[in-house]
N, C-alpha and C positions, 0 to 999 in steps of 0.2 A: 504493500500500500504506500503510494507516494503522498507526501504531505504538501506538495506544491499546488498552486492554482491550476485549474484546467477548464477547458471548454468542452462540454458534451454537445455534439452536433447530432440532433435527432432527425434523420432523413425522412422518416415517416411523416413528420410535421410538414415538411416541404410539400408533399403530395396533397395533404389536407388543404394547405394554404393556396396551392394552385387551383384546387377545386373551388374554393371560395371566390377566387379572382375570376375564374371562367364563368361562374354563375352570375357574377356582377356584370360581365361583358359577353353575353351569349353571341356566338357567331363571329367574334373577333379573333384574329390571329394573335398568338402570344409570342412576343420577343422578350425572353427572360433576361433581365439585366443582371450580370454576374461580375461586373468590374470590381476592382479593389478586393480581389480574392473573395468574390461573392460576399461582399460586405462583411469580411472577416470570418466567413463560415467555411472557407475552403473551396476554391473555384472548381477544381477538377472533380472532387467528390460530388458537388452539387450538380455539375453538368452531366456527370455520368448517371446520376439518379433521375435527372429531368431530361434525359435524352429525347423524349417524345414531344417536347415543345416545338413550336414551329421555327424558332431561331433563338440564338443567344446574342447578347450584346455585351461587348467589352469596350474598354476605353482605347486600347492601343494594340499595335501589332504584336508585341511580345506576349501579351496575354492570349491572343488568338493562336499564336504558334504553340504555346503551351497546351492549349486545348487539343489542337491537331496532334501534337506529340503523344497525347494521352488517349488517343482513339476517338475523339469527338469528331464525327464526320458531318454533322448537320450544318445548317447555315449560321454564319457568324458575322455580325455587323460590327464595324469599327466606328464607335461614336465620335472619336476625334479625327477620324479619317486617316489618310496617309500623308507623311510629311516630306518624303523624298522619293527618288526613283527606286531605291532599294526596297522601301516599304510598299511602293506600288507593285513592284515585281513580285513581292511575297503575296500581296493580295490577289494578283492574277494567278500565281501558281497554286495557291491553296483555296481559291474561290471565296475569299473574304469579300464583304460588301461594305466599302468605305462610305461614310458620310462625307459629303462635299459641302464645305461651308466657307471657302475663301477663294479669291482669284488665283492664288498660288496653286491650289489644288486643280483648278480648271486648267492652268498651264501644264501641269504634270500630265493630265489626261490627254490634252491636245497633242502633246509631243510623244505619246506612248507609241512604242513600236513592238512591244512584246505580247500583245494580246488585249483583251477587253475585260471589264468588270461591270457588275451591276452596282449602281450607286444610289444613295439616298441624298437628295438635294435638300439641305436644311435652310429653312426660311426663319429669320429672326423676327418674330412677331411682337417682341417686347421683353425678352429675357436679357437682351443686350450683352450676350456672351459670344456664342458662335452662330454663324448663319448670315445669309444674304438679306439685304433690305427688301421688303416686299415690293417696293417700286422697281426693283431690278429683276424680279422673278421671271418675267417673260423672256428677257434677254439671256439670263443664266440658263434657263431651260432650253432655249433655242441653241445655245452654244453646246450644252451637253448632248443634245440630239445630233449635232454635227461632229462631236469629238471622236477621234480615232480610238480612244481607250474605253469607250462606254458602250455597254449593251443596254439593259433595261434601266429605266429611271423611276425612282420612287420619291415621294415627298415626305418631309418630316418637319415638325416644329417642336418647341419645348415650352411648357407652361411654367411660368415663374412662381405663381402664387395659387396654384390649384388647391392647396390645403386650406385656403381662406374661403370658406363657402359663401360668406356674405359680401365678399369684395367684388369690385367691378373689373379688376385687372384681367381675370381669365376671360370674361365676356368680351373685353376689348381685344384681347389677343385672338380669340376665335373669330371675331369679325374681321380682323386684318387678314386672317388666313383664308377665310371663306372664298373670296374671289379668285384666289390662286388655286385652291383645291377644286372649285366648281368646274366640272367637265373634264378634270384630269383623267387620263386614260390608264393610270397605273395605281399601285398601292400607296397608301397614305398612313402615316403614324403621327398621332397627336398625344395619345394617352399615356402619361407617366402614371405612377402609382396613385397619387391623390385624384388625378383627373379620372382615372378608371373607376375608382370607388366612389367618387363624389359628384361627377358631372355627367348627366344623361346625354348632353349634347355631344360629348366626346365618344361615348359608347355607341351613339346613334349617328356618328359622323358620316358614314357612307350615305345614309338617307338624307341627313340634314344638309350636307355639303354637296352631294351629287357628283361624287367621283366614281369611276368605273371599277377600280381595283379593290383589293381587300383593305379592311380597316385593321390596323395593327396597334395593339396596346403594348406598353413597355413596363411591366411590373418589375419593381426592384425590391424595396424594403419590405413590402407586404409578403413577398414570398417567404421571408424569414420570420414572419409572425409579428412584425412590428408595425404599429400604426403610423401613417404619414400625417395624421391630424393631431394637433396639440391638445385637443380636449377629449380624446378617446384613446384607449389602449388597443393593442391588437386583439386582446381577448374579447373586448367589447365589440369588435368587428367580426368575431367568430374565427379569428386566426389562432394558431398555436405557435408559441415561441420555439424556434428551431435550436437556438443556443441556450444552454444552461451553463452559466459561468459560475464556478464554485471553487472553494478552497476549504481547508480544514483548520479547526481550532488546534493550535499547537502549544498553548499555555494559558493558564488562569492563575490569578493571584488577587489577594485583597488590595483594595485601593482606599486609602483614608481620605476623608473630607479635607479639601485644601491641597491635595497632591496635584502636581503638574504631570501632564502626559505627553510623551513624544518630543520630537525635535522642537526646540525653542519654547517648550512648555506651553504650547498654544492652547491647551485645554486645562482647565482647573476644575477638579471634581467638587461638586457642591455637597455631596453626601458620602458616607461610607458605602462602598459598593464592591463589586467584583469586576476586574478587568479581564477581558479575553483578548488573546492575540491570534490573529488569523493570517494564514500564509498566502497573502496576496498584496500586491502593491503596484506602483506605477511601472515597474519592470515587467509586469504581467499584462499591463494595459488597464489597470484600475487607476484611474486618473488621479494625479496629485491634487487636482482642483476640488475633489470631493471634500466637503467641509464637515465639521462636527454636526451630528444629527442625521447624516445619510443612513438610510435603513439598510440593514443586512438581515437576512432570514436565517435563523438557526433554531432547530427543533420546534418548528411551527410558530415561532414568534419573531417579531421584528425588534431588533436591538440597534441602538445608534452607534455609528462610528464616533470616536472621540480622539481629538488631536490630529496632527498632520499625517497624511499617508506617507509611508516609507517606501523604499524601493521594492521590498518583497514582504512587507507586513503592514497590517492595520490593527488598531486597537478598537475594541467595542466595549460598551458598558453592558455587562450581563445582568446587572441588578444584584440584590442581596440574596445570598444562599441559592445560587442557581444549581440546576441539575446537570448542566452542560459538562462534558468531559473531553479531554484531549482526544483528538481523532474525529470528533463530530464534524459533519459537513455543514458549511455555511454557504448559503446561496447569495451571490453578489447581484445577480439578476437571472431571471428565468421563471420557472413555475412558482407561483405564489408571490413573486416580486418582479413585476414587469419592468423591463429596461426603461420604458417611458416614465415610470414613477421615479426611477433612480436618477435619470439624466439631469433634471433641473438642479440637483444638489451639486453638480459640477459645472453649472452654467453651460451645459452641453446639450446636444440633441442626440436621440438614440442612435442615429446613423454613426455618429462619431465614436460612441462607446463600442459598438459591436465591431466596427472596422479596426479598432485599436487593440483588440485582444491579441496577445503575443503567443499564446499556446506554448508556454515554455517547457512544460514537462510532459504529462501523460494525457494530453487532450485526446479525445476519442470520438470517432464517428460511429454512430449506431443506427440501426434500422428504425 
């Protein structure tokens, strides 16, 4: 038995969550977003388990090559596209589908002599990150149709504030995209996770916008059981957490009232109590920004972190006369303690926490 922190990755929960997403978007094609090591969950294991989705999306070419090297033969979309002739050659050889979002990428495709690729033309409707101005869409699409390096063309945009159900930003973005998608003869992708779960206009985009191809959704964080909405947990959306991040209790000792705890004595005990030391810290991905009061689940009850997080240890207040024993498992987030509940204690978002887990010791992938 190891006493280090570990992440249990429950692949069965992935399948459940995919079912919830498909039910929310019937008839849509699914492009599973597994960039950033599948949001910290293990990209290769996740892709192997979800091999039946319609496509995968990663950020960059090295991620896509890792998938191919591990036997993933399905469609792979490159969300950041290709950045030079070498990456374009890899996309052609391995049949990756790059997103095209800049004039430089148009130039690469125009001067290609090694083959052709299917591309996703990205339109910046308000994210102001990657993509072409809607005013230039007709010109860009015409150029792609003439390009030596292009086969089929698909359309894509990205919604900046789809998690804000009462805001107007998403409606404005959809209206900017509508005239570009109207009558388009290929596939279209609008729906990130919050758009898929929260906006009927995105799920019904083929009918609403009037394009001929398939409507593709791009679920990411919800695949892993985490809510994209600030006011609801994944559990409340019917999802199951894929990651169980846990560690073990490695020491207990009495703590007198007035005693200081941890580096810089950042916490001072108000009462006589019992301190517990748990084998997890910022070296494992448990953020140093977690402050005193952060909940940890041990033996069915929530106890607060006290003092500063160390590299591989945290202290918790177990209360007076606890029954906890060395070796007991403490859940840092997972069943009974959603990561959405924990994240605000580090001024973080759930995405940041799950992506940051280091899996230092005996992390385990289970069915």
